[in-house]
C-alpha positions, 0 to 999 in steps of 0.5 A: 850608424856603423858600430866601431870597436875601441882598441885596447892600445888607444885607451890603456897603457900596457904598463898600468892596464887601466885608465880613468877619465872624467867626461862632462857632456852637454848636448847641442841641436846640431850634428857636430860634436866637439871635445876639449881635453884638459889636464888630468884626463879631463874631457869636455864634450858638446854632442849632437842630440841624435846621440853618439856612435855605438861601439864595442871594446877590446877591454872592460869598462865601468861607467860611473854617473856623477851628476845629471842623467843620460840614456845608455843605448845598449844591445838594442835597448835603453837604460836611463842612468842617474847620478850615483849609478855604476854600469859594468859594461862588457867588451861585447856590449854594443853601446852609445849615449843619448840625452835624457829628457829634461837633462841637458848635461851630465858628468861621468867617469869612465874606468877602462881596464885590461881583461887580464884583470879578471884573472887577477880578481878570480885568483885573489877571490879564489872564486869566479862567481862575480864573473858569471854575474857580470856576464849573465844578463842581456844588458850590463848590470847597473848598481846604485851607490849612495852619494857618499860612496860615489864621492869616495870612489870618484875621488879615489879614481881621480887621484890615480891620474896624479903623477905621484904614483909609479906605473907599478903602484898605479896597477896595484891601486887599480886592482884593489879598486876593481876587486872592491867594486866587483865584490861589493856589487856582484858578491855582497849584493847577491848575498843580500838580494831577495830570495824571490829573484829566481824561483828556488828550482831555477836557482838550484839548477843554476848552482848545479849547472856551474859544476863541470860535470854538468855544464860539459854534457850540456842541455841534456844534463840540464833537462835531466836535473830539472825534470822540465821540458826544453820549452819550459826551460827556455821560457824560464831562462828567458824570463829570469836570466834574459838568455836561452839555456844553451847561451847560459851553458856556453857562458859556463863552458867559456868561463871554464875555458878561460881558467884552463887557458890562464892556468896551463898550456893545454892545446886550445883544440883539446880544451874545446873538445874537453868542453864538448864544443865540437867545432874549433871555429865555434869555440873561437866565436863563443870565446871572442864574443864573451872576452873580446879576444881570441883564446890565444890572446887571452892566454898570452895576456893571462900569462903576462899578468901572472908574471907581473903579480 
């Protein structure tokens, strides 16, 4: 089954930058799927038990499980999602859905948002640690909320589909909700996480590698700081972070590139060279894989967002 890309303009109003929709899903034994849209961006689906078409996005997406369970097929793996789970899907994640055993139906909310919102959140927090935690795993992060937290969040989101708010008011409310969610899940959760989540030496190495003077030189600098062989580094990064040291370094470089693109007018080729990425085509490939758009598109969106703030 081919992977499709869900395009930004088909799902999100440019004036708002985000959208929320409710989906009730039941599974059938056939091969056909049907969807009935209703008022207030509510959708009722009957889907084949063989699952949905896998897709990627030109935007960020959160899955909020309200009732039941579903199998999230993502990046070649499977996540079993239950009620009150929140999944932070990245644009480059290739994903779809399958029925969960013994669960013929479920209900969920989808919160879609422009990538420029990441710029807003980073500027507001004066910190982009949340973005590193958001992108670091092979699989998208899943967090479990209490039933009360999920009820409050879902009501706040569905309220945004009411017509009493102007586009400007809606954009602000979506930003507030996203800031709260990313902060709660990626910053507060990290602060309360058990210390054994990463070996101390690896956690300290990651902290040091987040500095430009370390991630720009790259792998050789990581080896110098760690004192370990490349083989041991690769093994430990794969085991604990689900990626190679090179992938980790490139994510840091591209996150830094995004900040440079958003904050200035430096030439893209200069940014790539400054970050020790010698091939411009390689830089474009890495950037698009992480942000689902080209550096030029990201700069345009970031500058447009800054004018609106």
